[in-house]
ROSE-4610 file (N, C-alpha, C; in Angstrom, 1 decimal, always signed):
// ROSE-4610
residu = [M/M/M/T/T/T/P/P/P/A/A/A/D/D/D/L/L/L/S/S/S/I/I/I/V/V/V/S/S/S/W/W/W/R/R/R/E/E/E/A/A/A/A/A/A/A/A/A/C/C/C/R/R/R/S/S/S/R/R/R/P/P/P/E/E/E/V/V/V/D/D/D/F/F/F/F/F/F/P/P/P/S/S/S/R/R/R/E/E/E/D/D/D/S/S/S/T/T/T/S/S/S/I/I/I/A/A/A/R/R/R/A/A/A/K/K/K/A/A/A/V/V/V/C/C/C/A/A/A/G/G/G/C/C/C/P/P/P/V/V/V/R/R/R/E/E/E/P/P/P/C/C/C/L/L/L/E/E/E/W/W/W/A/A/A/L/L/L/V/V/V/T/T/T/G/G/G/Q/Q/Q/P/P/P/D/D/D/G/G/G/I/I/I/W/W/W/G/G/G/G/G/G/H/H/H/T/T/T/P/P/P/R/R/R/E/E/E/R/R/R/R/R/R/A/A/A/M/M/M/R/R/R/R/R/R/M/M/M/L/L/L/V/V/V/E/E/E/A/A/A/A/A/A/V/V/V]
num = [1/1/1/2/2/2/3/3/3/4/4/4/5/5/5/6/6/6/7/7/7/8/8/8/9/9/9/10/10/10/11/11/11/12/12/12/13/13/13/14/14/14/15/15/15/16/16/16/17/17/17/18/18/18/19/19/19/20/20/20/21/21/21/22/22/22/23/23/23/24/24/24/25/25/25/26/26/26/27/27/27/28/28/28/29/29/29/30/30/30/31/31/31/32/32/32/33/33/33/34/34/34/35/35/35/36/36/36/37/37/37/38/38/38/39/39/39/40/40/40/41/41/41/42/42/42/43/43/43/44/44/44/45/45/45/46/46/46/47/47/47/48/48/48/49/49/49/50/50/50/51/51/51/52/52/52/53/53/53/54/54/54/55/55/55/56/56/56/57/57/57/58/58/58/59/59/59/60/60/60/61/61/61/62/62/62/63/63/63/64/64/64/65/65/65/66/66/66/67/67/67/68/68/68/69/69/69/70/70/70/71/71/71/72/72/72/73/73/73/74/74/74/75/75/75/76/76/76/77/77/77/78/78/78/79/79/79/80/80/80/81/81/81/82/82/82/83/83/83/84/84/84/85/85/85]
x = [+0.8/+0.0/+0.9/+0.6/+1.4/+1.0/+1.8/+1.4/+0.0/-0.2/-1.5/-2.7/-2.5/-3.5/-3.8/-2.7/-2.8/-3.6/-3.3/-4.0/-5.5/-5.9/-7.3/-7.9/-7.2/-7.8/-8.0/-7.0/-7.1/-8.3/-8.5/-9.7/-11.0/-11.0/-12.3/-12.6/-11.6/-11.9/-12.5/-12.2/-12.7/-14.0/-14.5/-15.6/-16.9/-17.7/-19.0/-20.0/-19.8/-20.7/-20.3/-19.2/-18.6/-19.6/-20.4/-21.3/-22.7/-22.9/-24.2/-24.3/-25.5/-25.6/-25.1/-24.3/-23.8/-24.9/-26.0/-27.1/-27.6/-27.4/-27.7/-27.0/-25.8/-25.0/-25.0/-25.9/-26.0/-27.5/-28.1/-29.5/-29.7/-30.9/-31.2/-31.1/-30.9/-30.7/-32.0/-33.1/-34.4/-34.8/-34.1/-34.4/-33.8/-34.4/-33.8/-33.8/-34.7/-34.7/-33.5/-33.2/-32.1/-30.8/-30.7/-29.5/-29.3/-30.3/-30.2/-29.7/-30.2/-29.8/-28.4/-27.9/-26.5/-25.6/-26.0/-25.2/-25.1/-26.2/-26.2/-25.2/-25.0/-24.0/-22.6/-22.5/-21.2/-20.8/-21.8/-21.6/-20.8/-21.1/-20.4/-19.2/-18.8/-17.8/-16.4/-15.5/-14.2/-13.2/-13.6/-12.8/-13.5/-14.3/-15.1/-14.2/-13.1/-12.2/-11.5/-10.8/-10.1/-11.0/-12.2/-13.2/-13.6/-13.9/-14.2/-13.0/-11.8/-10.6/-10.4/-10.6/-10.5/-11.5/-12.8/-13.8/-13.5/-12.9/-12.6/-11.4/-10.4/-9.2/-9.5/-10.4/-10.7/-11.9/-12.5/-13.6/-14.8/-15.2/-16.3/-17.6/-18.3/-19.4/-20.8/-20.8/-22.0/-21.8/-22.9/-22.9/-22.5/-22.8/-22.4/-21.1/-20.1/-18.7/-18.4/-17.9/-17.5/-18.6/-19.8/-21.0/-21.4/-21.0/-21.3/-21.9/-22.8/-23.5/-22.6/-22.8/-22.1/-22.1/-23.2/-23.3/-22.5/-22.5/-21.6/-20.1/-19.8/-18.4/-17.9/-18.8/-18.5/-18.2/-19.0/-18.8/-17.5/-17.1/-15.8/-14.7/-14.8/-13.7/-13.6/-14.7/-14.6/-13.9/-14.2/-13.5/-12.0/-11.7/-10.3/-9.5/-10.2/-9.5/-9.4/-10.4/-10.4/-9.3/-9.2/-8.2/-6.7/-6.6/-5.3/-4.8/-5.7/-5.4/-4.8]
y = [-1.2/+0.0/+1.2/+2.2/+3.4/+4.4/+5.4/+6.4/+7.1/+7.3/+7.9/+7.0/+5.7/+4.7/+4.7/+4.8/+4.9/+6.1/+7.2/+8.5/+8.3/+7.7/+7.5/+6.6/+5.5/+4.6/+5.2/+6.0/+6.6/+7.5/+8.4/+9.3/+8.6/+7.6/+6.9/+6.1/+5.6/+4.8/+5.7/+7.0/+7.9/+8.6/+8.4/+9.1/+8.7/+9.8/+9.6/+8.7/+8.7/+7.9/+6.4/+6.1/+4.7/+3.6/+3.8/+2.8/+2.9/+3.9/+4.1/+3.5/+3.1/+2.6/+3.6/+3.1/+3.9/+4.7/+4.0/+4.6/+5.9/+6.1/+7.4/+8.6/+8.3/+9.4/+9.6/+8.9/+9.0/+9.2/+10.2/+10.5/+11.1/+11.0/+11.7/+13.2/+13.9/+15.3/+16.0/+15.4/+16.0/+15.7/+14.8/+14.3/+15.2/+16.3/+17.3/+16.8/+16.0/+15.4/+14.5/+13.7/+12.8/+13.5/+14.5/+15.4/+16.1/+16.6/+17.3/+16.3/+15.1/+14.1/+13.8/+13.6/+13.2/+14.4/+15.6/+16.8/+17.0/+16.6/+16.7/+15.7/+14.5/+13.6/+14.2/+14.7/+15.3/+16.5/+17.3/+18.5/+18.1/+17.0/+16.6/+15.6/+15.5/+14.5/+15.1/+14.3/+14.8/+14.9/+14.2/+14.1/+14.7/+15.7/+16.3/+17.0/+17.7/+18.4/+17.4/+16.4/+15.5/+14.7/+14.5/+13.8/+14.7/+16.0/+16.9/+17.1/+17.2/+17.4/+16.2/+15.0/+13.8/+13.8/+14.2/+14.2/+15.2/+16.4/+17.4/+16.9/+16.4/+15.9/+14.8/+13.9/+12.7/+12.9/+14.1/+14.4/+13.5/+13.2/+12.4/+13.0/+12.4/+13.0/+12.8/+11.9/+11.6/+11.6/+11.7/+11.5/+12.8/+12.7/+13.7/+13.4/+14.3/+14.1/+15.4/+15.2/+16.4/+17.4/+16.9/+17.8/+18.6/+18.2/+18.9/+18.0/+18.6/+17.8/+17.9/+17.1/+17.2/+18.6/+19.2/+20.6/+21.6/+21.5/+22.4/+22.1/+20.8/+20.5/+21.0/+20.9/+21.4/+22.9/+23.7/+25.1/+25.4/+24.6/+24.7/+24.5/+23.4/+23.1/+24.3/+24.8/+26.0/+27.1/+27.4/+28.5/+28.2/+27.0/+26.6/+26.8/+26.4/+26.6/+28.0/+28.8/+30.2/+30.9/+30.5/+31.1/+30.8/+29.6/+29.2/+29.9/+30.5/+31.1/+32.5]
z = [+0.0/+0.0/+0.0/-0.8/-0.9/+0.2/+0.5/+1.5/+1.1/-0.1/-0.5/-0.2/-0.4/+0.0/+1.5/+2.3/+3.7/+4.2/+3.5/+3.8/+3.6/+2.4/+2.1/+3.2/+3.5/+4.4/+5.8/+6.2/+7.6/+7.7/+6.8/+6.9/+6.8/+5.9/+5.7/+7.0/+7.7/+8.9/+10.0/+9.9/+11.0/+10.5/+9.3/+8.8/+9.6/+9.8/+10.5/+9.7/+8.4/+7.6/+7.5/+8.0/+7.9/+8.2/+9.2/+9.7/+9.1/+8.2/+7.6/+6.2/+5.7/+4.4/+3.3/+2.4/+1.3/+0.6/+0.4/-0.3/+0.3/+1.6/+2.3/+1.7/+1.1/+0.7/-0.9/-1.5/-3.0/-3.3/-2.7/-3.0/-4.4/-4.9/-6.2/-6.0/-7.1/-7.0/-6.5/-6.7/-6.3/-4.9/-4.2/-2.9/-1.8/-1.6/-0.7/+0.8/+1.2/+2.5/+2.7/+1.8/+1.9/+1.9/+1.0/+0.9/+2.2/+2.8/+4.1/+5.2/+5.2/+6.2/+6.0/+4.8/+4.6/+5.0/+4.6/+5.0/+6.5/+7.2/+8.7/+9.3/+8.7/+9.2/+8.9/+7.7/+7.4/+8.3/+8.7/+9.5/+10.8/+11.3/+12.6/+12.4/+11.2/+10.8/+11.1/+11.8/+12.1/+10.8/+9.8/+8.6/+7.4/+7.6/+6.5/+5.5/+5.9/+5.0/+4.1/+4.7/+3.7/+2.8/+3.3/+2.4/+1.2/+1.5/+0.4/-0.5/+0.0/-0.8/-1.7/-1.2/-2.0/-3.1/-2.8/-3.8/-4.9/-4.5/-5.5/-6.4/-5.8/-6.5/-7.4/-7.0/-7.8/-8.7/-8.6/-9.5/-9.3/-8.1/-7.8/-8.4/-9.3/-10.0/-9.2/-8.3/-7.5/-6.0/-5.3/-3.9/-3.1/-1.8/-0.9/-0.3/-0.5/+0.0/+0.7/+1.9/+2.7/+2.9/+2.9/+3.1/+1.9/+0.7/-0.5/-1.6/-2.3/-3.4/-4.7/-5.7/-6.9/-7.5/-7.5/-8.1/-7.3/-6.0/-5.2/-5.4/-5.6/-5.9/-7.2/-8.2/-9.6/-9.5/-8.7/-8.5/-7.9/-6.9/-6.2/-7.1/-8.0/-8.9/-9.9/-10.4/-11.3/-10.6/-9.4/-8.7/-8.5/-8.2/-8.1/-9.4/-10.5/-11.8/-12.2/-11.9/-12.2/-11.4/-10.1/-9.2/-9.7/-10.3/-10.7/-12.0/-12.7/-14.0/-13.8]
């Protein structure tokens, strides 16, 4: 296992969502109740920032990662690209 793999494993092991069904974090875009529930779990998560960073770096197209929806992450990536120019 590489150091990067260990980093991914360590934050995932500490994630608040670890013991919850994966389906809870992949709601449909229209399911605002499920999105709010997933974001509430993320709000209290001790590894929210590394989770979000991982999702941004790897371009995760679906799911709630680090408390953010795919649409929110796309906006973040656009801002990062614009800031880099």
